[in-house]
Every structure is written in C-alpha cells, then in structure tokens.
FITORFI-683319 format. One record per residue (C-alpha): x, y, z; residue number from 1. Coordinates in pm, 1 decimal. Each point is the difference from the previous one (the first is absolute). Example, Ala and Ser with C-alpha at 12.3 -4.5 7.8 and 13.67 -1.06 7.14 Angstrom:
         px         py         pz   dofi
     1230.0     -450.0      780.0      1
      137.0      344.0      -66.0      2
This chain:
         px         py         pz   dofi
        0.0        0.0        0.0      1
      278.8      241.8       94.5      2
      170.9      -70.2     -334.0      3
     -321.1       77.3     -192.0      4
      -45.9      328.7      185.6      5
      359.4      100.6      -69.5      6
      -32.2      -78.3     -370.3      7
     -325.0      197.2      -15.9      8
      154.2      306.7      159.3      9
      304.1       12.5     -226.7     10
     -142.6     -138.8     -326.2     11
       -1.0      336.2     -180.4     12
      363.9       67.8       86.6     13
      186.9     -326.7      -46.8     14
      167.1      -37.1     -340.0     15
      162.4     -337.4       42.7     16
       84.5     -139.7      341.5     17
      305.3     -221.7        3.9     18
      299.7      -40.6      225.2     19
      261.6      272.1      -46.8     20
      351.7     -118.2      -92.2     21
      275.5       23.1      261.7     22
      172.9      273.5     -200.4     23
     -301.6      232.6       22.7     24
      150.8      197.8      290.8     25
      295.6       95.0     -220.3     26
     -236.7       87.9     -282.9     27
     -197.7      232.0      227.9     28
      315.0      172.5      122.5     29
      101.2       84.6     -356.5     30
     -329.5      187.7      -37.8     31
       85.3      245.0      278.4     32
      171.9      228.7     -250.9     33
     -327.8       66.5     -183.8     34
      -61.4      374.1      -30.3     35
     -359.0      -12.2      123.8     36
      -98.1     -251.0      263.7     37
     -372.4      -69.6       39.6     38
     -103.2     -151.7      332.3     39
     -348.8     -129.8       74.0     40
      -42.8       17.6      376.8     41
     -261.2     -178.3      210.8     42
      -98.5       84.3      358.7     43
     -238.5     -219.1      202.9     44
      131.2        3.3      356.9     45
     -325.8       93.4      174.9     46
     -335.1      117.3     -135.1     47
      101.6      210.4     -302.8     48
       64.5     -164.5     -336.5     49
      236.7      215.8     -201.5     50
      195.6      -22.9     -324.1     51
      234.6      255.8     -151.3     52
      228.4       34.1     -297.7     53
      333.8      176.3       35.8     54
      227.9      115.8     -280.1     55
      332.7       22.5      179.2     56
      -71.8      233.3      296.3     57
     -310.1      156.1     -157.7     58
     -350.8     -121.2       79.4     59
     -212.4      -66.0     -307.0     60
     -303.0     -131.3      188.6     61
     -108.6      -85.5      352.8     62
     -338.5     -167.9       45.4     63
     -142.1      -77.9      344.2     64
     -315.9     -198.7       79.4     65
     -105.7       64.0      359.6     66
     -213.3     -255.5      184.0     67
     -293.1      169.9      175.8     68
     -144.9     -324.6      135.3     69
      213.2       11.4      316.6     70
     -162.7      317.2      134.2     71
     -307.0     -186.1      129.3     72
      225.2     -236.1      199.2     73
      202.5      273.9      166.0     74
      329.0     -127.4     -142.7     75
      160.0     -203.5     -276.3     76
     -128.3     -358.8      -24.4     77
      288.9     -202.7     -151.4     78
     -216.5     -257.9     -179.6     79
     -217.2      267.8     -161.0     80
      308.4      198.0      -98.7     81
      153.1     -301.0     -173.7     82
     -318.8      -72.6     -195.3     83
      -28.7      362.6     -108.5     84
      360.0       -2.9     -124.6     85
      -82.2     -301.7     -218.1     86
     -291.8      191.4     -150.5     87
      189.0      326.8      -47.3     88
      348.4      -92.5     -112.1     89
      -66.8      -76.1     -368.5     90
     -205.9      314.9      -74.6     91
      240.5      215.4      202.3     92
      301.1     -127.4     -196.4     93
     -188.7       50.6     -328.0     94
      -77.2      359.6      100.4     95
      360.6       67.2       97.6     96
      127.8     -123.1     -336.7     97
     -269.1      191.3     -189.8     98
       69.9      326.9      183.0     99
      372.6      -42.7      -59.6    100
      -76.7      -62.6     -368.2    101
      233.6     -296.3      -27.5    102
      -41.7     -365.6      -89.3    103
       99.1     -269.9      246.2    104
      262.0     -120.1     -248.7    105
      186.1      328.0       56.3    106
       44.6      -71.2      371.4    107
      353.3      -51.2      128.9    108
      -94.9     -161.1      332.4    109
     -277.6      -62.8      252.6    110
       47.1      136.7      353.5    111
     -225.9     -106.0      286.1    112
      -44.3       43.5      373.5    113
      140.4     -306.2      173.0    114
      -77.0      129.3      349.8    115
      -63.7       98.1      268.6    116
     -378.5      -19.5        2.6    117
     -297.2     -235.3       15.7    118
      106.7     -339.9     -129.9    119
     -318.0      -66.4     -197.9    120
       22.2      338.3     -170.7    121
      371.1      -33.9      -71.5    122
      -49.4     -342.8     -156.8    123
     -236.2      139.3     -263.3    124
      246.8      263.9     -116.6    125
      298.6     -233.4       26.3    126
     -166.4     -278.8     -199.4    127
     -117.8      241.5     -266.7    128
      343.5      161.3      -37.5    129
      178.2     -336.2      -18.4    130
     -237.1     -133.8     -264.0    131
       12.3      312.7     -213.8    132
      379.7       21.1       15.9    133
       23.5     -367.3      -92.7    134
     -237.7       38.5     -290.8    135
      177.5      306.9     -137.3    136
      346.1     -140.5       77.5    137
      110.8      316.9      176.4    138
      162.6       50.8      341.3    139
     -193.5      -22.2      324.3    140
       90.9      250.3      274.1    141
     -111.9      -27.3      362.7    142
      -44.4      317.7      206.1    143
      -19.9       71.8      372.1    144
     -313.5      208.5       54.6    145
      148.1      224.1      271.1    146
      318.3       54.2     -197.8    147
     -221.2      112.0     -287.5    148
     -172.5      262.6      217.2    149
      343.3      152.3       60.1    150
      118.8      -18.2     -360.0    151
     -323.0      156.3     -129.8    152
      188.8      326.2       50.4    153
      206.7      -91.2     -306.7    154
     -293.0       -9.3     -243.3    155
       86.1      275.8     -245.2    156
     -268.8      263.5      -49.6    157
       -3.0      368.8      -83.9    158
       94.8      201.6      306.9    159
       97.8     -307.9      200.6    160
      318.6      -12.3      204.8    161
      166.1     -316.3      126.2    162
      219.8      -35.7      309.0    163
      370.3      -72.7      -31.8    164
      170.5     -276.9      195.6    165
       15.1      -52.0      289.0    166
     -336.4      111.5      137.6    167
     -243.4      -99.4      273.0    168
     -345.0     -135.5      -82.5    169
     -301.3      -25.7      227.8    170
     -233.2     -272.4     -127.9    171
     -344.1       31.5      154.4    172
     -298.4     -217.3      -89.0    173
     -269.8     -221.2      144.9    174
      248.3     -279.3       59.0    175
      337.4      171.0       33.5    176
      177.6      282.7      177.4    177
      372.1       10.7      -70.6    178
      296.3      235.1       -6.7    179
      223.1     -116.0     -284.4    180
      352.5      104.1      -94.1    181
       12.4        2.5     -380.5    182
      361.3      -37.7     -113.9    183
      -76.9      -75.6     -365.3    184
     -295.3     -104.2     -213.8    185
       -1.2     -357.0      128.5    186
      221.1       39.2      306.9    187
     -216.9       81.1      301.0    188
       22.7      -55.5      374.7    189
     -290.3       14.8      246.0    190
      111.1      214.9      295.6    191
     -325.3      -20.8      193.3    192
     -352.0     -139.7      -29.4    193
     -320.8      -44.5      193.7    194
        1.5     -253.4      281.6    195
     -377.4      -50.1      -18.0    196
     -262.9      193.0     -197.6    197
       92.2      191.9     -314.2    198
      -86.8      368.2      -26.6    199
     -282.0      -74.6     -244.4    200
     -153.1     -236.1      255.4    201
       23.9      272.4      264.1    202
     -204.6      232.9     -218.2    203
     -254.8     -264.9     -102.8    204
      -46.4     -146.1      349.0    205
      -39.7      345.5      151.8    206
     -259.3       76.7     -265.7    207
     -186.8     -321.1       84.2    208
       -8.1       97.7      368.3    209
     -156.1      329.3     -108.7    210
     -262.8     -185.2     -203.7    211
      135.1      106.4     -339.2    212
      -39.6     -236.5     -298.6    213
      285.9     -186.0     -169.0    214
      244.9      115.4     -121.7    215
       14.0      236.4      296.2    216
      347.3      147.9      -39.5    217
      -92.7      247.4     -275.0    218
     -306.9      105.8      201.3    219
      212.0       73.9      307.8    220
      215.6      218.6     -224.7    221
     -307.6      171.0     -145.2    222
     -148.0       90.7      338.5    223
      341.2       85.3      146.0    224
       33.6      289.5     -243.0    225
     -305.5      159.2      162.5    226
       98.7      -56.2      362.8    227
      230.9      128.1      272.1    228
      304.6     -231.2       27.4    229
       65.2      118.6      356.6    230
     -351.3      -70.2      128.9    231
       90.5     -338.0      152.7    232
      325.9     -162.1      103.9    233
       97.7     -360.5      -76.4    234
      322.0     -160.8      127.9    235
      289.8      -79.8     -229.9    236
      168.7     -338.6       50.9    237
      356.0      -16.1      128.7    238
      176.2     -235.1     -239.0    239
      378.1      -12.1      -17.0    240
      191.3       48.8     -322.0    241
     -181.2       60.8     -327.0    242
     -279.0     -252.1       55.9    243
     -367.7       91.7       31.3    244
     -300.4     -112.1      203.8    245
     -361.4      100.4      -60.4    246
     -198.7     -258.0      198.1    247
       11.2      215.0      313.6    248
     -145.7      297.8     -184.5    249
     -294.3     -209.7     -116.6    250
      -66.0     -112.2      357.8    251
       29.7      356.8      127.1    252
     -255.1      122.4     -254.1    253
     -236.9     -285.5       91.9    254
       10.6       72.0      374.3    255
      -29.6      373.9      -59.5    256
     -314.7      -38.1     -211.6    257
     -156.7     -248.8      242.7    258
       64.3      235.5      292.6    259
     -135.0      309.8     -174.4    260
     -309.1     -176.6     -134.4    261
      -99.5      -92.0      354.8    262
      -13.8      371.9       74.4    263
     -154.1      100.0     -332.7    264
     -147.7     -260.4     -240.9    265
       33.5      251.2     -285.6    266
      364.1       81.2       74.4    267
      143.0     -146.6     -322.7    268
     -257.8      161.5     -223.9    269
       49.0      336.9      170.2    270
      381.3       -5.7        0.1    271
       78.6     -219.8     -302.8    272
      218.6      255.2     -179.3    273
      207.1       77.1      309.3    274
       41.7     -369.1       89.0    275
      122.9      -83.8     -349.9    276
      233.8      299.0       -5.3    277
      147.9      -98.6      337.0    278
       49.8     -363.2     -104.3    279
      161.9      105.6     -326.0    280
      233.6      245.7      172.4    281
      116.5     -274.0      237.9    282
       72.3     -239.7     -286.6    283
      181.2      265.9     -202.1    284
      213.5       91.2      301.6    285
       94.0     -365.7       54.8    286
      112.4      -31.6     -361.8    287
      187.8      329.9       -4.1    288
      180.9      -75.4      327.2    289
      137.4     -321.2     -150.0    290
       95.4      171.9     -323.9    291
      188.0      269.8      191.2    292
      180.8     -272.6      193.3    293
       88.4     -178.7     -325.9    294
      138.6      319.7     -151.6    295
      208.0       61.3      312.7    296
      126.7     -359.3        2.3    297
       97.0      -13.8     -368.8    298
       74.8      362.4      -82.4    299
     -218.8      -36.2     -310.8    300
     -243.3      287.9      -56.5    301
     -172.3     -127.3     -314.8    302
     -330.9     -155.4      106.7    303
     -264.9     -166.8     -218.0    304
     -333.2     -153.7       93.3    305
     -200.5     -273.0     -169.4    306
     -297.7     -228.4       53.2    307
     -372.9       52.4       30.5    308
       15.5      211.9      315.3    309
      234.6      246.6     -172.2    310
     -319.8      146.7     -148.2    311
      -90.8      129.7      348.3    312
       -8.3      380.4       -0.4    313
      144.7       35.1      349.1    314
      302.8     -212.7      -82.0    315
       58.6      176.8     -331.2    316
      -19.0      339.5      169.2    317
      244.0     -104.4      272.4    318
      251.8     -115.3     -262.3    319
      -34.8      324.7     -192.6    320
       53.7      205.0      315.4    321
      309.3     -207.8       83.3    322
      178.3      149.6     -300.3    323
      -16.9      346.5      155.4    324
       20.0     -101.5      366.1    325
      284.2     -254.0      -22.3    326
      160.0       61.3     -338.4    327
     -107.5     -337.0     -139.1    328
      -60.3      -71.9     -366.2    329
     -327.0     -191.4      -13.5    330
     -165.5     -204.8     -272.7    331
     -376.0      -53.7       11.3    332
     -165.8     -224.2     -263.5    333
     -291.8       97.4     -219.3    334
     -328.1     -125.8      142.9    335
      -38.3     -262.1     -275.5    336
      331.1     -156.0      106.0    337
      -88.0      -10.8      370.5    338
     -254.9     -277.8      -23.4    339
       74.1     -339.5     -156.1    340
       72.1       35.2     -371.2    341
      188.3     -188.6     -268.5    342
      205.5      295.9     -124.3    343
      221.1      -26.8      308.2    344
       43.7     -371.8      -74.3    345
       92.7       95.0     -354.8    346
      278.8      240.1       96.7    347
      162.7     -271.9      212.0    348
      -48.5     -242.4     -288.0    349
      180.3      239.8     -231.6    350
      291.9       44.5      241.3    351
       33.7     -376.1       46.0    352
      -22.4      -54.1     -374.8    353
      293.8      234.1      -53.9    354
      196.3     -207.1      250.4    355
     -102.7     -332.5     -153.3    356
     -166.8      -98.8      327.3    357
     -263.6     -250.0     -115.8    358
     -201.5     -275.6      167.4    359
      -69.4     -351.3     -124.7    360
     -329.0     -187.5      -16.2    361
       55.1     -167.9      337.2    362
      -51.5      325.9      189.7    363
     -292.6       17.9      244.5    364
     -188.9      275.4      182.3    365
      106.0      100.3      352.2    366
     -252.8      139.4      247.6    367
      290.4      121.1      215.0    368
      280.0      155.8     -200.9    369
      256.8      214.2      179.6    370
      189.1      283.5     -170.0    371
      372.0      -61.7      -19.7    372
C-alpha cells in the first residue's frame, strides 16, 4: 500500500527510476561549475508545505500552503499535518516551477528539509525529494531547518544586506531558542539554547492561559502594541551562561491570572492589552540579556535573528534599538522569511551544491537534528 501511495504522489515527476551508477557523485561534482544553478527546494518540517526555486542566490519563486485545520485543535496535530503535506506537495511544487518559469529538466538539484521537525511531516518532503532527484538523475541535498533560518539572510534581493563572518544568530521559533556562533556558511556552533520551553511556546502557552485562540503568539504581539509594558511585572529566570528557560514564566503568568481572576472575573478582558505588553516585554528582555552576554563573551557585534518568532514586533524593535544603544550591526529578516518557507532551504541547497555536498538515496529524516 505504501508503495502504491508513493508511486501515485510522484508519478507526474519521475522520468525513469533506476539505480544511479557509483560514479554519479563525481558526475554531479563536475556540474558545480555551471553558470546558473537552479535548485528546487522543499520544506515540510511542521504544518506548512512549501516549495521554492532558486537561481543561484536569487529566489525565483516561493510557494507556501498553510494548514488552517490545526486552529480548531489549539495546536498542530502531527497526523493531520502529515496527511495535508501529502495532499499539498504536488500542487505546491507545480506552482513553484510555474512561477519560476522553468521546466523540471532545467533543475540542477533538489534540496529538502531533513530536520528538525515532526517526523511524519518530514518524511513526506524527504520521500518526495528523494524520488524526484532519482527520477531526474540530479543531486539530492539535505538541509538543517534551523541552519536555513540563519542562512536566509543570504538570499539576494534588492536592498538586502547580508552579515559577514563571524556573526551571532538568535534562532527563535516554536521549538527552538538558540544563540549560534556562525563562523562560515556551514560552520556553526550553538553557544546556548533553551533548557525547557522554546520562546514560541512561551508566547503560545501564555496566550492559551489568557483564552486566546491558536496560534496565540501573533495575538499577544498584536495586543501588546496597544498596552503598557510596565503595567505588570513577571520574573525573569536565572540561568547561567547563554542558555534560556521559559517554563517558569509560563507558570508565573498562570498563577498571576488565577489570582487576579479571583478578585475580578473580568480581569483578563479588562487588562488584556497591558497583560500582553508586560509578557512580551519580559520575553524580549530575557532574549536581549542573553544576546548582550553573547556579544560580551565573543566580542562579535554583528547579530542576526531568524525563525518564526523573529516576526514579533517587540523583538524586532529591540534589535533595531540595539544598533544605536550598543553599536551593534543587526540583521532582521523580511517577514516572509521568518516563518517556514522553502526559499531558505534553497539558499542552503545552493551553497551546498557549490561545495559538492550531496546526499545519497539512503538518507532519512531526523526529528531531532542539531546544528553543528
């Protein structure tokens, strides 16, 4: 049954599936000198199905299919996400190729998200990429999702500016919070990370406590813009080094709301803007304190951010102010490159292609995949 499903999904793309000769790696490496390199990139790590086409460092297309079904469940349901990826991946890839105005036979390689992420979701993208690369007899390139968030800063667009090496990167998402030392394109070292909840979880769980629908993080940001960030005080965790902890903040918010609702059942509704602003200020301060410590420790004043939570207005503002207050040079991604997208997978695919860093057909998805 699984074989029939796989054949059905890839039927329109396969142009002759047979085992590649042992010399194919050498053949691929000789193609690296091609003037224009076209990478089809596939992203399926969570609940967004995305495909993009890159010509060298330039994005030709970037199509994203967002799954709305998870909203009624208050979070991503892995099984539903995997099924939706199976439904979306073929039309999304077709759209990406059409918008890029190229034929699949012009592709130089297929890049895909290997991990980290939801295993069921990753398997859909991984299987599709492997089959398409095999059928077209072109290289297959695996990409670390979090590494891609960082290297999205190297997508070439009008008015864009990329950091020079070395620089510090703060990766902030629903599943990750990391301070990363970026020494080169593919040479990175994690200096600190969350010991429990990620920053995206802190926003979403706080929103749930307040009765806000999923995804709650963007709503906290929305209401925070209208509130007083000094209205309420929440404790910041004392964590040594460059590591983070957000579980205590979630508990603090929970107890605070329970206590205030006993006094006034309408407390949240009356003070929603101020509560959100105060929560957001606390989270931003936690992140900025660690970034300042990382700058002091390394002496590096170039700082970039990446990941879904980098769309948060409070965090973006704090980074912008750091340029004037601390003399940093900061790099903030365009909103379309904050959330999961295949263009960021494509830029890593291009860089790996230039280096001849290809994967073989035995490669598998990895739910946990550490940078480094």
